[in-house]
C-alpha positions as CSV (number, residue, x, y, z in Angstrom):
1,M,0.0,0.0,0.0
2,P,1.4,3.4,-0.9
3,K,2.4,5.9,1.7
4,Y,0.2,9.0,1.6
5,A,1.5,12.5,2.0
6,T,0.0,15.0,4.4
7,V,-1.6,18.1,3.0
8,A,-2.0,21.0,5.5
9,D,-5.6,22.1,6.3
10,H,-5.3,25.6,4.7
11,L,-8.2,24.6,2.4
12,E,-10.7,21.8,2.4
13,A,-10.6,19.2,-0.3
14,E,-13.7,20.6,-2.0
15,E,-12.1,24.1,-2.2
16,L,-9.0,22.6,-3.7
17,K,-11.1,20.9,-6.3
18,R,-13.1,24.0,-7.0
19,R,-9.9,26.0,-7.5
20,Y,-8.3,23.5,-9.8
21,Q,-11.5,23.4,-11.9
22,H,-11.9,27.2,-12.2
23,A,-8.3,28.4,-12.2
24,K,-7.6,30.6,-15.3
25,D,-3.9,29.8,-15.1
26,P,-3.0,26.2,-16.2
27,V,0.0,26.1,-13.9
28,E,-2.0,27.0,-10.9
29,S,-4.8,24.6,-11.9
30,R,-2.3,21.7,-12.1
31,R,-0.9,22.5,-8.6
32,Y,-4.4,22.6,-7.0
33,H,-5.3,19.4,-8.8
34,L,-2.2,17.7,-7.4
35,L,-3.0,18.7,-3.9
36,W,-6.7,17.8,-4.3
37,L,-5.7,14.2,-5.4
38,V,-3.3,13.8,-2.5
39,K,-5.7,15.3,0.1
40,Q,-8.3,12.6,-0.7
41,H,-5.9,9.9,0.4
42,K,-6.7,7.9,-2.7
43,Y,-3.4,8.6,-4.4
44,S,0.1,8.9,-3.2
45,L,2.1,12.0,-4.1
46,K,4.0,10.0,-6.7
47,Q,0.7,8.7,-8.3
48,A,-0.9,12.2,-8.2
49,A,2.1,13.9,-9.7
50,S,2.2,11.4,-12.5
51,G,-1.5,11.7,-13.0
52,V,-1.4,15.5,-13.5
53,G,1.8,15.4,-15.6
54,L,4.3,16.7,-13.0
55,N,7.7,15.4,-12.0
56,Y,7.6,13.8,-8.5
57,D,10.3,16.1,-7.1
58,Y,8.4,19.1,-8.4
59,G,5.3,17.7,-6.8
60,K,7.1,17.4,-3.4
61,D,8.2,21.0,-3.7
62,I,4.7,22.2,-4.4
63,L,3.4,20.2,-1.4
64,K,6.1,21.5,0.9
65,A,5.5,25.1,-0.2
66,Y,1.7,24.8,0.3
67,N,2.1,23.2,3.7
68,Q,4.4,26.0,4.8
69,E,2.9,29.1,3.1
70,G,-0.7,28.1,2.2
71,P,-2.5,28.9,-1.1
72,D,-0.3,31.9,-2.0
73,A,2.5,29.4,-2.6
74,L,0.6,28.0,-5.5
75,R,0.4,31.2,-7.4
76,N,2.2,31.2,-10.8
77,R,4.9,33.8,-10.2
78,R,6.2,33.7,-13.8
79,R,3.5,36.2,-14.5
80,D,4.7,38.6,-11.8
81,P,6.1,41.9,-13.3
82,C,9.1,41.9,-11.0
83,R,10.2,38.4,-10.6
84,R,13.5,36.9,-9.5
85,G,14.6,40.2,-8.0
86,R,15.4,41.9,-11.3
87,P,14.2,45.5,-11.3
88,P,12.0,46.5,-14.3
89,L,13.6,48.6,-17.0
90,L,11.1,51.4,-16.5
91,N,9.7,52.6,-13.2
92,C,5.9,53.3,-12.8
93,E,6.1,56.9,-13.9
94,Q,8.0,56.0,-17.0
95,M,5.6,53.2,-17.9
96,E,2.6,55.6,-17.5
97,S,4.3,58.2,-19.6
98,L,5.1,55.6,-22.3
99,R,1.4,54.4,-22.3
100,Q,0.2,57.9,-22.8
101,V,2.6,58.6,-25.6
102,L,1.7,55.4,-27.4
103,E,-2.0,56.1,-27.3
104,S,-1.5,59.0,-29.7
105,P,0.0,58.9,-33.2
106,P,3.7,59.6,-33.6
107,A,4.7,63.3,-33.8
108,D,6.3,62.8,-37.2
109,G,3.0,61.3,-38.6
110,G,4.5,57.9,-39.3
111,L,4.0,54.6,-37.5
112,W,5.3,53.5,-34.2
113,S,8.2,51.1,-34.7
114,A,10.2,48.8,-32.4
115,S,12.9,51.4,-32.0
116,G,10.5,53.6,-30.1
117,P,10.5,57.4,-29.6
118,S,13.8,59.1,-29.5
119,W,13.4,60.4,-25.9
120,L,13.6,56.8,-24.5
């Protein structure tokens, strides 16, 4: 008989199921699905990881992070604007200024190109 992993009680099994079924991000959905399968004690972590298409070691990392940090640990951080500690190329004021400029046609009457305005 397989050994079952322990999933912390941050969320009930039904809430994990609901979140995996309704998540807009496929990465987050797969993470919730993994935890839901394990929390039911019908599947070992290894079986659940294989069932949702994840590597076993990655599944262990997801379970550990969830048990320690809760649901926020399952968020897909690849979509975060400032990930891995690298500062963005433009600060908030510069981004807003750029958005405003790009909403209007170029001053020379041409088309915006990848090179961007000369003031950047």
